[in-house]
Backbone as JSON Lines, residues from 0, in Angstrom:
{"i":0,"aa":"X","n":[144.17,-37.14,99.86],"ca":[143.3,-37.7,98.85],"c":[144.06,-37.94,97.57]}
{"i":1,"aa":"X","n":[144.92,-37.0,97.27],"ca":[145.71,-37.11,96.04],"c":[146.58,-38.36,96.07]}
{"i":2,"aa":"X","n":[147.22,-38.59,97.2],"ca":[148.08,-39.78,97.32],"c":[147.27,-41.07,97.24]}
{"i":3,"aa":"X","n":[146.12,-41.08,97.84],"ca":[145.27,-42.27,97.79],"c":[144.83,-42.56,96.36]}
{"i":4,"aa":"X","n":[144.46,-41.51,95.6],"ca":[144.0,-41.7,94.22],"c":[145.14,-42.22,93.36]}
{"i":5,"aa":"X","n":[146.38,-41.79,93.6],"ca":[147.52,-42.23,92.79],"c":[147.88,-43.69,93.05]}
{"i":6,"aa":"X","n":[147.53,-44.16,94.24],"ca":[147.89,-45.54,94.57],"c":[146.87,-46.56,94.04]}
{"i":7,"aa":"X","n":[145.77,-46.1,93.46],"ca":[144.75,-47.01,92.95],"c":[145.09,-47.49,91.54]}
{"i":8,"aa":"X","n":[144.27,-48.36,91.03],"ca":[144.48,-48.92,89.69],"c":[144.32,-47.82,88.64]}
{"i":9,"aa":"X","n":[144.97,-47.92,87.5],"ca":[145.0,-46.86,86.49],"c":[143.62,-46.43,85.98]}
{"i":10,"aa":"X","n":[142.7,-47.35,85.77],"ca":[141.4,-46.94,85.24],"c":[140.61,-46.12,86.25]}
{"i":11,"aa":"X","n":[140.69,-46.42,87.52],"ca":[140.0,-45.68,88.58],"c":[140.8,-44.41,88.9]}
{"i":12,"aa":"X","n":[142.11,-44.54,88.81],"ca":[143.02,-43.47,89.16],"c":[142.75,-42.24,88.3]}
{"i":13,"aa":"X","n":[142.59,-42.38,87.0],"ca":[142.38,-41.26,86.09],"c":[141.08,-40.53,86.4]}
{"i":14,"aa":"X","n":[140.03,-41.26,86.66],"ca":[138.72,-40.66,86.97],"c":[138.79,-39.88,88.29]}
{"i":15,"aa":"X","n":[139.41,-40.5,89.29],"ca":[139.48,-39.85,90.59],"c":[140.38,-38.62,90.56]}
{"i":16,"aa":"X","n":[141.49,-38.68,89.83],"ca":[142.37,-37.52,89.73],"c":[141.67,-36.36,88.99]}
{"i":17,"aa":"X","n":[140.88,-36.68,87.98],"ca":[140.13,-35.65,87.26],"c":[139.12,-34.98,88.21]}
{"i":18,"aa":"X","n":[138.4,-35.8,88.98],"ca":[137.45,-35.25,89.94],"c":[138.16,-34.44,91.01]}
{"i":19,"aa":"X","n":[139.31,-34.92,91.43],"ca":[140.09,-34.22,92.45],"c":[140.53,-32.84,91.95]}
{"i":20,"aa":"X","n":[141.01,-32.8,90.67],"ca":[141.39,-31.51,90.09],"c":[140.17,-30.57,90.01]}
{"i":21,"aa":"X","n":[139.02,-31.12,89.65],"ca":[137.8,-30.33,89.56],"c":[137.41,-29.78,90.94]}
{"i":22,"aa":"X","n":[137.51,-30.62,91.96],"ca":[137.18,-30.19,93.31],"c":[138.15,-29.12,93.82]}
{"i":23,"aa":"X","n":[139.43,-29.29,93.5],"ca":[140.42,-28.29,93.91],"c":[140.14,-26.95,93.22]}
{"i":24,"aa":"X","n":[139.78,-27.01,91.96],"ca":[139.45,-25.8,91.22],"c":[138.23,-25.11,91.82]}
{"i":25,"aa":"X","n":[137.21,-25.92,92.13],"ca":[136.01,-25.37,92.78],"c":[136.36,-24.74,94.13]}
{"i":26,"aa":"X","n":[137.22,-25.43,94.88],"ca":[137.62,-24.91,96.19],"c":[138.35,-23.57,96.05]}
{"i":27,"aa":"X","n":[139.26,-23.49,95.08],"ca":[139.99,-22.23,94.85],"c":[139.03,-21.11,94.42]}
{"i":28,"aa":"X","n":[138.06,-21.45,93.57],"ca":[137.07,-20.44,93.15],"c":[136.25,-19.95,94.34]}
{"i":29,"aa":"X","n":[135.85,-20.9,95.2],"ca":[135.07,-20.52,96.37],"c":[135.88,-19.67,97.35]}
{"i":30,"aa":"X","n":[137.17,-20.03,97.5],"ca":[138.04,-19.23,98.37],"c":[138.17,-17.8,97.86]}
{"i":31,"aa":"X","n":[138.4,-17.66,96.55],"ca":[138.55,-16.31,96.0],"c":[137.25,-15.51,96.1]}
{"i":32,"aa":"X","n":[136.11,-16.21,95.88],"ca":[134.83,-15.53,96.03],"c":[134.59,-15.12,97.48]}
{"i":33,"aa":"X","n":[134.98,-15.99,98.41],"ca":[134.85,-15.67,99.83],"c":[135.68,-14.45,100.19]}
{"i":34,"aa":"X","n":[136.92,-14.39,99.69],"ca":[137.78,-13.23,99.96],"c":[137.16,-11.96,99.4]}
{"i":35,"aa":"X","n":[136.63,-12.08,98.18],"ca":[136.02,-10.91,97.54],"c":[134.83,-10.42,98.35]}
{"i":36,"aa":"X","n":[133.97,-11.35,98.78],"ca":[132.8,-10.96,99.56],"c":[133.19,-10.43,100.94]}
{"i":37,"aa":"X","n":[134.17,-11.06,101.56],"ca":[134.62,-10.59,102.86],"c":[135.21,-9.19,102.74]}
{"i":38,"aa":"X","n":[135.95,-8.96,101.68],"ca":[136.52,-7.63,101.45],"c":[135.41,-6.62,101.21]}
{"i":39,"aa":"X","n":[134.42,-7.0,100.41],"ca":[133.29,-6.1,100.15],"c":[132.52,-5.82,101.43]}
{"i":40,"aa":"X","n":[132.33,-6.86,102.26],"ca":[131.62,-6.66,103.53],"c":[132.4,-5.77,104.47]}
{"i":41,"aa":"X","n":[133.73,-5.97,104.52],"ca":[134.52,-5.13,105.41],"c":[134.54,-3.69,104.88]}
{"i":42,"aa":"X","n":[134.58,-3.54,103.55],"ca":[134.51,-2.19,102.98],"c":[133.15,-1.55,103.29]}
{"i":43,"aa":"X","n":[132.1,-2.35,103.17],"ca":[130.75,-1.85,103.47],"c":[130.65,-1.49,104.95]}
{"i":44,"aa":"X","n":[131.22,-2.33,105.81],"ca":[131.18,-2.05,107.24],"c":[131.96,-0.77,107.55]}
{"i":45,"aa":"X","n":[133.13,-0.63,106.92],"ca":[133.93,0.58,107.12],"c":[133.16,1.8,106.61]}
{"i":46,"aa":"X","n":[132.5,1.63,105.48],"ca":[131.72,2.73,104.9],"c":[130.57,3.09,105.84]}
{"i":47,"aa":"X","n":[129.88,2.07,106.36],"ca":[128.77,2.32,107.29],"c":[129.27,3.01,108.55]}
{"i":48,"aa":"X","n":[130.42,2.55,109.08],"ca":[130.99,3.19,110.27],"c":[131.31,4.65,109.99]}
{"i":49,"aa":"X","n":[131.89,4.9,108.83],"ca":[132.24,6.27,108.46],"c":[130.99,7.12,108.34]}
{"i":50,"aa":"X","n":[129.96,6.58,107.7],"ca":[128.72,7.34,107.55],"c":[128.06,7.59,108.9]}
{"i":51,"aa":"X","n":[128.09,6.56,109.78],"ca":[127.5,6.74,111.1],"c":[128.24,7.79,111.89]}
{"i":52,"aa":"X","n":[129.58,7.77,111.82],"ca":[130.34,8.79,112.54],"c":[130.1,10.15,111.9]}
{"i":53,"aa":"X","n":[129.95,10.17,110.58],"ca":[129.62,11.43,109.9],"c":[128.27,11.95,110.33]}
{"i":54,"aa":"X","n":[127.32,11.04,110.5],"ca":[125.99,11.46,110.96],"c":[126.07,11.97,112.39]}
{"i":55,"aa":"X","n":[126.88,11.31,113.22],"ca":[127.04,11.78,114.59],"c":[127.67,13.17,114.59]}
{"i":56,"aa":"X","n":[128.68,13.37,113.73],"ca":[129.29,14.69,113.61],"c":[128.27,15.71,113.12]}
{"i":57,"aa":"X","n":[127.47,15.31,112.14],"ca":[126.44,16.2,111.6],"c":[125.41,16.55,112.68]}
{"i":58,"aa":"X","n":[125.05,15.55,113.49],"ca":[124.08,15.82,114.56],"c":[124.69,16.77,115.6]}
{"i":59,"aa":"X","n":[125.97,16.58,115.89],"ca":[126.65,17.45,116.84],"c":[126.72,18.87,116.29]}
{"i":60,"aa":"X","n":[127.1,18.97,115.01],"ca":[127.17,20.28,114.37],"c":[125.78,20.91,114.33]}
{"i":61,"aa":"X","n":[124.78,20.09,114.02],"ca":[123.4,20.59,113.97],"c":[122.96,21.11,115.33]}
{"i":62,"aa":"X","n":[123.28,20.38,116.38],"ca":[122.93,20.82,117.74],"c":[123.66,22.1,118.08]}
{"i":63,"aa":"X","n":[124.92,22.19,117.69],"ca":[125.71,23.39,117.94],"c":[125.11,24.57,117.19]}
{"i":64,"aa":"X","n":[124.76,24.37,115.93],"ca":[124.16,25.43,115.13],"c":[122.81,25.83,115.72]}
{"i":65,"aa":"X","n":[122.04,24.85,116.19],"ca":[120.74,25.14,116.78],"c":[120.92,26.01,118.02]}
{"i":66,"aa":"X","n":[121.92,25.69,118.84],"ca":[122.2,26.48,120.03],"c":[122.59,27.91,119.69]}
{"i":67,"aa":"X","n":[123.45,28.05,118.68],"ca":[123.85,29.4,118.26],"c":[122.66,30.17,117.7]}
{"i":68,"aa":"X","n":[121.82,29.47,116.95],"ca":[120.63,30.11,116.38],"c":[119.69,30.58,117.49]}
{"i":69,"aa":"X","n":[119.53,29.76,118.52],"ca":[118.66,30.15,119.63],"c":[119.23,31.37,120.36]}
{"i":70,"aa":"X","n":[120.55,31.39,120.56],"ca":[121.18,32.54,121.21],"c":[121.01,33.79,120.35]}
{"i":71,"aa":"X","n":[121.2,33.66,119.05],"ca":[121.05,34.8,118.15],"c":[119.61,35.3,118.15]}
{"i":72,"aa":"X","n":[118.67,34.38,118.16],"ca":[117.25,34.77,118.19],"c":[116.94,35.5,119.49]}
{"i":73,"aa":"X","n":[117.48,35.01,120.59],"ca":[117.25,35.67,121.88],"c":[117.83,37.08,121.88]}
{"i":74,"aa":"X","n":[119.05,37.23,121.36],"ca":[119.66,38.56,121.29],"c":[118.86,39.48,120.37]}
{"i":75,"aa":"X","n":[118.36,38.94,119.28],"ca":[117.53,39.74,118.36],"c":[116.25,40.2,119.06]}
{"i":76,"aa":"X","n":[115.62,39.3,119.8],"ca":[114.41,39.68,120.54],"c":[114.71,40.75,121.59]}
{"i":77,"aa":"X","n":[115.83,40.61,122.29],"ca":[116.21,41.62,123.27],"c":[116.46,42.97,122.61]}
{"i":78,"aa":"X","n":[117.14,42.94,121.46],"ca":[117.38,44.19,120.73],"c":[116.08,44.8,120.25]}
{"i":79,"aa":"X","n":[115.15,43.98,119.79],"ca":[113.85,44.5,119.36],"c":[113.12,45.14,120.53]}
{"i":80,"aa":"X","n":[113.18,44.51,121.69],"ca":[112.55,45.09,122.88],"c":[113.19,46.43,123.25]}
{"i":81,"aa":"X","n":[114.51,46.52,123.16],"ca":[115.19,47.79,123.46],"c":[114.79,48.86,122.46]}
{"i":82,"aa":"X","n":[114.67,48.49,121.19],"ca":[114.26,49.46,120.17],"c":[112.84,49.95,120.45]}
{"i":83,"aa":"X","n":[111.93,49.03,120.8],"ca":[110.56,49.43,121.13],"c":[110.55,50.37,122.33]}
{"i":84,"aa":"X","n":[111.33,50.06,123.35],"ca":[111.4,50.91,124.54],"c":[111.97,52.28,124.18]}
{"i":85,"aa":"X","n":[112.98,52.31,123.35],"ca":[113.58,53.58,122.92],"c":[112.57,54.4,122.12]}
{"i":86,"aa":"X","n":[111.84,53.73,121.26],"ca":[110.83,54.43,120.46],"c":[109.75,55.01,121.37]}
{"i":87,"aa":"X","n":[109.31,54.27,122.38],"ca":[108.31,54.75,123.32],"c":[108.83,55.97,124.07]}
{"i":88,"aa":"X","n":[110.1,55.9,124.51],"ca":[110.72,57.02,125.22],"c":[110.8,58.24,124.31]}
{"i":89,"aa":"X","n":[111.17,58.01,123.04],"ca":[111.27,59.11,122.08],"c":[109.91,59.79,121.89]}
{"i":90,"aa":"X","n":[108.84,59.0,121.76],"ca":[107.51,59.57,121.56],"c":[107.06,60.35,122.79]}
{"i":91,"aa":"X","n":[107.37,59.83,124.0],"ca":[107.04,60.57,125.22],"c":[107.79,61.89,125.27]}
{"i":92,"aa":"X","n":[109.07,61.85,124.91],"ca":[109.89,63.06,124.94],"c":[109.37,64.08,123.92]}
{"i":93,"aa":"X","n":[108.99,63.6,122.75],"ca":[108.45,64.5,121.72],"c":[107.14,65.14,122.21]}
{"i":94,"aa":"X","n":[106.3,64.34,122.83],"ca":[105.03,64.85,123.36],"c":[105.28,65.9,124.43]}
{"i":95,"aa":"X","n":[106.24,65.63,125.3],"ca":[106.6,66.59,126.35],"c":[107.14,67.88,125.73]}
{"i":96,"aa":"X","n":[107.98,67.74,124.71],"ca":[108.54,68.91,124.03],"c":[107.45,69.75,123.39]}
{"i":97,"aa":"X","n":[106.48,69.11,122.75],"ca":[105.37,69.84,122.13],"c":[104.57,70.58,123.21]}
{"i":98,"aa":"X","n":[104.35,69.91,124.34],"ca":[103.61,70.54,125.45],"c":[104.36,71.75,125.98]}
{"i":99,"aa":"X","n":[105.67,71.63,126.13],"ca":[106.48,72.75,126.62],"c":[106.45,73.9,125.62]}
{"i":100,"aa":"X","n":[106.55,73.59,124.33],"ca":[106.5,74.64,123.31],"c":[105.15,75.35,123.32]}
{"i":101,"aa":"X","n":[104.08,74.59,123.53],"ca":[102.75,75.21,123.6],"c":[102.65,76.14,124.82]}
{"i":102,"aa":"X","n":[103.18,75.67,125.97],"ca":[103.17,76.52,127.17],"c":[103.98,77.79,126.95]}
{"i":103,"aa":"X","n":[105.14,77.65,126.33],"ca":[105.98,78.82,126.04],"c":[105.27,79.78,125.09]}
{"i":104,"aa":"X","n":[104.57,79.24,124.13],"ca":[103.84,80.08,123.17],"c":[102.74,80.85,123.9]}
{"i":105,"aa":"X","n":[102.03,80.16,124.81],"ca":[100.98,80.84,125.56],"c":[101.57,81.92,126.46]}
{"i":106,"aa":"X","n":[102.72,81.59,127.08],"ca":[103.37,82.6,127.94],"c":[103.82,83.8,127.12]}
{"i":107,"aa":"X","n":[104.33,83.56,125.93],"ca":[104.76,84.65,125.04],"c":[103.57,85.51,124.68]}
{"i":108,"aa":"X","n":[102.48,84.83,124.32],"ca":[101.27,85.57,123.97],"c":[100.8,86.42,125.16]}
{"i":109,"aa":"X","n":[100.88,85.83,126.35],"ca":[100.48,86.56,127.55],"c":[101.38,87.76,127.78]}
{"i":110,"aa":"X","n":[102.69,87.58,127.62],"ca":[103.63,88.69,127.79],"c":[103.41,89.77,126.74]}
{"i":111,"aa":"X","n":[103.2,89.34,125.51],"ca":[102.95,90.35,124.47],"c":[101.64,91.1,124.74]}
{"i":112,"aa":"X","n":[100.63,90.43,125.18],"ca":[99.36,91.06,125.49],"c":[99.53,92.02,126.68]}
{"i":113,"aa":"X","n":[100.31,91.56,127.68],"ca":[100.56,92.4,128.85],"c":[101.35,93.63,128.44]}
{"i":114,"aa":"X","n":[102.28,93.49,127.54],"ca":[103.12,94.58,127.07],"c":[102.25,95.58,126.29]}
{"i":115,"aa":"X","n":[101.32,95.05,125.48],"ca":[100.45,95.92,124.69],"c":[99.5,96.72,125.62]}
{"i":116,"aa":"X","n":[99.06,96.14,126.7],"ca":[98.15,96.82,127.58],"c":[98.89,97.87,128.43]}
{"i":117,"aa":"X","n":[100.18,97.71,128.63],"ca":[100.97,98.67,129.4],"c":[101.35,99.86,128.56]}
{"i":118,"aa":"X","n":[101.25,99.81,127.33],"ca":[101.65,100.93,126.47],"c":[100.6,101.94,126.34]}
């Protein structure tokens, strides 16, 4: 286009060359804006990919933590059950011990009474 405009008559040539310079300037501005937007879009895409992978990692970590929490809760429940069972056994043993002590006390009283009657 530039060569064609230069080969024309001087009065038309000046107008066309001015328009040509204006169009080239507009084209360069559009190219730079396109690069800027493409760069911003690629940065945004990279950012989105990073965030998505971060969310996937977070979900994986969350699932892992949830699994550990469930295992810990299960162990806690088992320990609570063992403590309840131990407490029940302790109370039974205490009750048995009290019963034995009462029997021994009665036997002692019987022996002392028998001893007193033999004297």
